[in-house]
N, CA, C and O atoms as a GROMACS GRO file, in nm:
protein
  256
    1MET      N    1  -6.319  -3.956  -1.518
    1MET     CA    2  -6.310  -3.813  -1.533
    1MET      C    3  -6.207  -3.783  -1.643
    1MET      O    4  -6.099  -3.842  -1.646
    2ARG      N    5  -6.243  -3.694  -1.730
    2ARG     CA    6  -6.151  -3.652  -1.835
    2ARG      C    7  -6.048  -3.554  -1.779
    2ARG      O    8  -6.075  -3.484  -1.682
    3ILE      N    9  -5.934  -3.552  -1.840
    3ILE     CA   10  -5.828  -3.461  -1.796
    3ILE      C   11  -5.873  -3.316  -1.809
    3ILE      O   12  -5.836  -3.232  -1.727
    4THR      N   13  -5.952  -3.285  -1.911
    4THR     CA   14  -6.001  -3.147  -1.926
    4THR      C   15  -6.091  -3.107  -1.810
    4THR      O   16  -6.086  -2.993  -1.764
    5VAL      N   17  -6.172  -3.200  -1.763
    5VAL     CA   18  -6.258  -3.174  -1.646
    5VAL      C   19  -6.170  -3.155  -1.522
    5VAL      O   20  -6.194  -3.064  -1.443
    6PHE      N   21  -6.070  -3.241  -1.506
    6PHE     CA   22  -5.978  -3.229  -1.394
    6PHE      C   23  -5.912  -3.092  -1.394
    6PHE      O   24  -5.907  -3.025  -1.290
    7ARG      N   25  -5.862  -3.050  -1.507
    7ARG     CA   26  -5.793  -2.920  -1.515
    7ARG      C   27  -5.889  -2.804  -1.484
    7ARG      O   28  -5.849  -2.705  -1.423
    8ARG      N   29  -6.013  -2.816  -1.527
    8ARG     CA   30  -6.112  -2.712  -1.496
    8ARG      C   31  -6.139  -2.707  -1.346
    8ARG      O   32  -6.149  -2.599  -1.289
    9LEU      N   33  -6.151  -2.824  -1.282
    9LEU     CA   34  -6.170  -2.828  -1.137
    9LEU      C   35  -6.053  -2.764  -1.064
    9LEU      O   36  -6.072  -2.688  -0.969
   10MET      N   37  -5.931  -2.793  -1.109
   10MET     CA   38  -5.812  -2.732  -1.048
   10MET      C   39  -5.816  -2.580  -1.063
   10MET      O   40  -5.790  -2.508  -0.967
   11THR      N   41  -5.849  -2.533  -1.182
   11THR     CA   42  -5.855  -2.388  -1.207
   11THR      C   43  -5.965  -2.324  -1.125
   11THR      O   44  -5.945  -2.216  -1.068
   12ASP      N   45  -6.080  -2.387  -1.118
   12ASP     CA   46  -6.191  -2.332  -1.038
   12ASP      C   47  -6.155  -2.324  -0.890
   12ASP      O   48  -6.193  -2.229  -0.822
   13GLU      N   49  -6.082  -2.423  -0.842
   13GLU     CA   50  -6.048  -2.427  -0.699
   13GLU      C   51  -5.932  -2.335  -0.662
   13GLU      O   52  -5.936  -2.268  -0.559
   14PHE      N   53  -5.830  -2.330  -0.746
   14PHE     CA   54  -5.708  -2.260  -0.709
   14PHE      C   55  -5.676  -2.136  -0.793
   14PHE      O   56  -5.586  -2.060  -0.758
   15GLY      N   57  -5.749  -2.116  -0.902
   15GLY     CA   58  -5.712  -2.010  -0.996
   15GLY      C   59  -5.612  -2.066  -1.095
   15GLY      O   60  -5.542  -2.162  -1.065
   16ALA      N   61  -5.606  -2.007  -1.213
   16ALA     CA   62  -5.524  -2.062  -1.322
   16ALA      C   63  -5.376  -2.070  -1.287
   16ALA      O   64  -5.313  -2.174  -1.307
   17ALA      N   65  -5.320  -1.962  -1.236
   17ALA     CA   66  -5.176  -1.959  -1.210
   17ALA      C   67  -5.137  -2.058  -1.100
   17ALA      O   68  -5.042  -2.134  -1.115
   18ARG      N   69  -5.210  -2.056  -0.989
   18ARG     CA   70  -5.176  -2.145  -0.877
   18ARG      C   71  -5.200  -2.291  -0.916
   18ARG      O   72  -5.122  -2.378  -0.877
   19ALA      N   73  -5.306  -2.320  -0.989
   19ALA     CA   74  -5.332  -2.457  -1.032
   19ALA      C   75  -5.216  -2.510  -1.116
   19ALA      O   76  -5.176  -2.625  -1.103
   20ASP      N   77  -5.163  -2.425  -1.203
   20ASP     CA   78  -5.051  -2.465  -1.287
   20ASP      C   79  -4.927  -2.494  -1.203
   20ASP      O   80  -4.860  -2.594  -1.224
   21VAL      N   81  -4.898  -2.407  -1.108
   21VAL     CA   82  -4.782  -2.426  -1.021
   21VAL      C   83  -4.798  -2.552  -0.937
   21VAL      O   84  -4.705  -2.631  -0.926
   22LEU      N   85  -4.915  -2.571  -0.878
   22LEU     CA   86  -4.939  -2.689  -0.796
   22LEU      C   87  -4.924  -2.817  -0.878
   22LEU      O   88  -4.867  -2.915  -0.831
   23SER      N   89  -4.977  -2.816  -1.000
   23SER     CA   90  -4.970  -2.935  -1.085
   23SER      C   91  -4.827  -2.973  -1.119
   23SER      O   92  -4.794  -3.092  -1.130
   24GLN      N   93  -4.742  -2.874  -1.134
   24GLN     CA   94  -4.605  -2.900  -1.176
   24GLN      C   95  -4.508  -2.920  -1.060
   24GLN      O   96  -4.412  -2.995  -1.073
   25ASP      N   97  -4.534  -2.855  -0.947
   25ASP     CA   98  -4.433  -2.850  -0.841
   25ASP      C   99  -4.469  -2.920  -0.710
   25ASP      O  100  -4.379  -2.962  -0.638
   26HIS      N  101  -4.596  -2.933  -0.678
   26HIS     CA  102  -4.634  -2.988  -0.548
   26HIS      C  103  -4.635  -3.140  -0.553
   26HIS      O  104  -4.710  -3.200  -0.630
   27VAL      N  105  -4.552  -3.202  -0.470
   27VAL     CA  106  -4.544  -3.347  -0.463
   27VAL      C  107  -4.649  -3.397  -0.363
   27VAL      O  108  -4.657  -3.348  -0.250
   28LEU      N  109  -4.727  -3.493  -0.406
   28LEU     CA  110  -4.834  -3.549  -0.323
   28LEU      C  111  -4.797  -3.691  -0.282
   28LEU      O  112  -4.774  -3.778  -0.366
   29SER      N  113  -4.792  -3.715  -0.152
   29SER     CA  114  -4.757  -3.848  -0.103
   29SER      C  115  -4.860  -3.953  -0.147
   29SER      O  116  -4.825  -4.068  -0.172
   30GLY      N  117  -4.986  -3.912  -0.156
   30GLY     CA  118  -5.091  -4.004  -0.199
   30GLY      C  119  -5.080  -4.048  -0.343
   30GLY      O  120  -5.147  -4.141  -0.387
   31LEU      N  121  -4.992  -3.980  -0.417
   31LEU     CA  122  -4.967  -4.017  -0.557
   31LEU      C  123  -4.830  -4.083  -0.571
   31LEU      O  124  -4.769  -4.081  -0.679
   32GLY      N  125  -4.782  -4.139  -0.462
   32GLY     CA  126  -4.653  -4.207  -0.467
   32GLY      C  127  -4.535  -4.112  -0.476
   32GLY      O  128  -4.431  -4.146  -0.533
   33GLY      N  129  -4.552  -3.993  -0.419
   33GLY     CA  130  -4.443  -3.896  -0.421
   33GLY      C  131  -4.425  -3.829  -0.556
   33GLY      O  132  -4.315  -3.785  -0.591
   34ARG      N  133  -4.534  -3.822  -0.632
   34ARG     CA  134  -4.529  -3.759  -0.765
   34ARG      C  135  -4.609  -3.630  -0.764
   34ARG      O  136  -4.693  -3.607  -0.676
   35THR      N  137  -4.582  -3.546  -0.862
   35THR     CA  138  -4.665  -3.428  -0.884
   35THR      C  139  -4.786  -3.470  -0.966
   35THR      O  140  -4.793  -3.583  -1.015
   36VAL      N  141  -4.880  -3.380  -0.979
   36VAL     CA  142  -4.998  -3.406  -1.062
   36VAL      C  143  -4.956  -3.440  -1.204
   36VAL      O  144  -5.004  -3.537  -1.262
   37GLU      N  145  -4.866  -3.360  -1.260
   37GLU     CA  146  -4.823  -3.382  -1.398
   37GLU      C  147  -4.752  -3.516  -1.413
   37GLU      O  148  -4.774  -3.586  -1.512
   38GLN      N  149  -4.669  -3.553  -1.318
   38GLN     CA  150  -4.602  -3.683  -1.322
   38GLN      C  151  -4.701  -3.797  -1.312
   38GLN      O  152  -4.688  -3.898  -1.381
   39ALA      N  153  -4.801  -3.782  -1.226
   39ALA     CA  154  -4.903  -3.885  -1.210
   39ALA      C  155  -4.986  -3.901  -1.338
   39ALA      O  156  -5.016  -4.013  -1.379
   40LEU      N  157  -5.022  -3.790  -1.400
   40LEU     CA  158  -5.095  -3.797  -1.527
   40LEU      C  159  -5.012  -3.868  -1.633
   40LEU      O  160  -5.062  -3.953  -1.706
   41ALA      N  161  -4.885  -3.831  -1.641
   41ALA     CA  162  -4.796  -3.892  -1.740
   41ALA      C  163  -4.778  -4.042  -1.714
   41ALA      O  164  -4.756  -4.120  -1.808
   42ALA      N  165  -4.787  -4.083  -1.588
   42ALA     CA  166  -4.773  -4.224  -1.552
   42ALA      C  167  -4.902  -4.303  -1.572
   42ALA      O  168  -4.904  -4.424  -1.555
   43GLY      N  169  -5.009  -4.233  -1.609
   43GLY     CA  170  -5.135  -4.302  -1.636
   43GLY      C  171  -5.229  -4.314  -1.518
   43GLY      O  172  -5.327  -4.388  -1.525
   44VAL      N  173  -5.201  -4.242  -1.410
   44VAL     CA  174  -5.293  -4.243  -1.296
   44VAL      C  175  -5.422  -4.173  -1.340
   44VAL      O  176  -5.416  -4.064  -1.397
   45PRO      N  177  -5.538  -4.233  -1.314
   45PRO     CA  178  -5.664  -4.171  -1.355
   45PRO      C  179  -5.684  -4.032  -1.291
   45PRO      O  180  -5.653  -4.011  -1.174
   46ALA      N  181  -5.735  -3.940  -1.371
   46ALA     CA  182  -5.756  -3.802  -1.325
   46ALA      C  183  -5.846  -3.797  -1.201
   46ALA      O  184  -5.825  -3.714  -1.113
   47LYS      N  185  -5.944  -3.884  -1.194
   47LYS     CA  186  -6.034  -3.886  -1.078
   47LYS      C  187  -5.958  -3.920  -0.951
   47LYS      O  188  -5.983  -3.861  -0.846
   48GLU      N  189  -5.866  -4.014  -0.959
   48GLU     CA  190  -5.785  -4.052  -0.843
   48GLU      C  191  -5.694  -3.935  -0.802
   48GLU      O  192  -5.676  -3.908  -0.683
   49ILE      N  193  -5.639  -3.868  -0.899
   49ILE     CA  194  -5.552  -3.752  -0.871
   49ILE      C  195  -5.634  -3.643  -0.804
   49ILE      O  196  -5.589  -3.583  -0.706
   50TRP      N  197  -5.754  -3.616  -0.855
   50TRP     CA  198  -5.839  -3.513  -0.796
   50TRP      C  199  -5.870  -3.547  -0.650
   50TRP      O  200  -5.869  -3.458  -0.564
   51ARG      N  201  -5.899  -3.673  -0.621
   51ARG     CA  202  -5.925  -3.715  -0.483
   51ARG      C  203  -5.806  -3.684  -0.393
   51ARG      O  204  -5.822  -3.636  -0.281
   52GLU      N  205  -5.687  -3.712  -0.442
   52GLU     CA  206  -5.566  -3.687  -0.363
   52GLU      C  207  -5.543  -3.537  -0.343
   52GLU      O  208  -5.499  -3.495  -0.236
   53VAL      N  209  -5.570  -3.457  -0.445
   53VAL     CA  210  -5.559  -3.311  -0.432
   53VAL      C  211  -5.658  -3.262  -0.326
   53VAL      O  212  -5.624  -3.179  -0.243
   54CYS      N  213  -5.779  -3.314  -0.330
   54CYS     CA  214  -5.882  -3.274  -0.233
   54CYS      C  215  -5.840  -3.306  -0.090
   54CYS      O  216  -5.861  -3.225   0.000
   55VAL      N  217  -5.781  -3.422  -0.070
   55VAL     CA  218  -5.736  -3.460   0.063
   55VAL      C  219  -5.621  -3.370   0.107
   55VAL      O  220  -5.621  -3.317   0.218
   56ALA      N  221  -5.524  -3.352   0.020
   56ALA     CA  222  -5.404  -3.275   0.054
   56ALA      C  223  -5.435  -3.130   0.087
   56ALA      O  224  -5.371  -3.071   0.174
   57PHE      N  225  -5.533  -3.073   0.018
   57PHE     CA  226  -5.564  -2.932   0.038
   57PHE      C  227  -5.695  -2.910   0.114
   57PHE      O  228  -5.747  -2.798   0.118
   58GLU      N  229  -5.747  -3.017   0.173
   58GLU     CA  230  -5.867  -3.011   0.255
   58GLU      C  231  -5.982  -2.937   0.186
   58GLU      O  232  -6.044  -2.848   0.244
   59ILE      N  233  -6.008  -2.977   0.064
   59ILE     CA  234  -6.119  -2.919  -0.012
   59ILE      C  235  -6.249  -2.975   0.044
   59ILE      O  236  -6.263  -3.096   0.058
   60PRO      N  237  -6.345  -2.888   0.076
   60PRO     CA  238  -6.471  -2.935   0.135
   60PRO      C  239  -6.544  -3.034   0.044
   60PRO      O  240  -6.536  -3.024  -0.078
   61PRO      N  241  -6.614  -3.128   0.105
   61PRO     CA  242  -6.684  -3.232   0.028
   61PRO      C  243  -6.776  -3.178  -0.081
   61PRO      O  244  -6.790  -3.241  -0.186
   62GLU      N  245  -6.840  -3.064  -0.058
   62GLU     CA  246  -6.933  -3.013  -0.159
   62GLU      C  247  -6.863  -2.964  -0.286
   62GLU      O  248  -6.928  -2.941  -0.388
   63ARG      N  249  -6.730  -2.948  -0.280
   63ARG     CA  250  -6.656  -2.905  -0.399
   63ARG      C  251  -6.569  -3.016  -0.456
   63ARG      O  252  -6.487  -2.993  -0.545
   64ARG      N  253  -6.586  -3.137  -0.404
   64ARG     CA  254  -6.504  -3.249  -0.452
   64ARG      C  255  -6.562  -3.314  -0.574
   64ARG      O  256  -6.504  -3.410  -0.626
   0.00000   0.00000   0.00000
């Protein structure tokens, strides 16, 4: 998954403002205690990050 696709999924799910805040501030245990932005910077694949976001926020399977 490309980062641009990941960012679009985040915006579609949470809205632009909330997606930005979540990416920068919300620490996800499934990402080793990192935020989305920290995980991206560390080279974690966007698809893996999206899976962890889906689990953390209980996004229904049809929108994953």
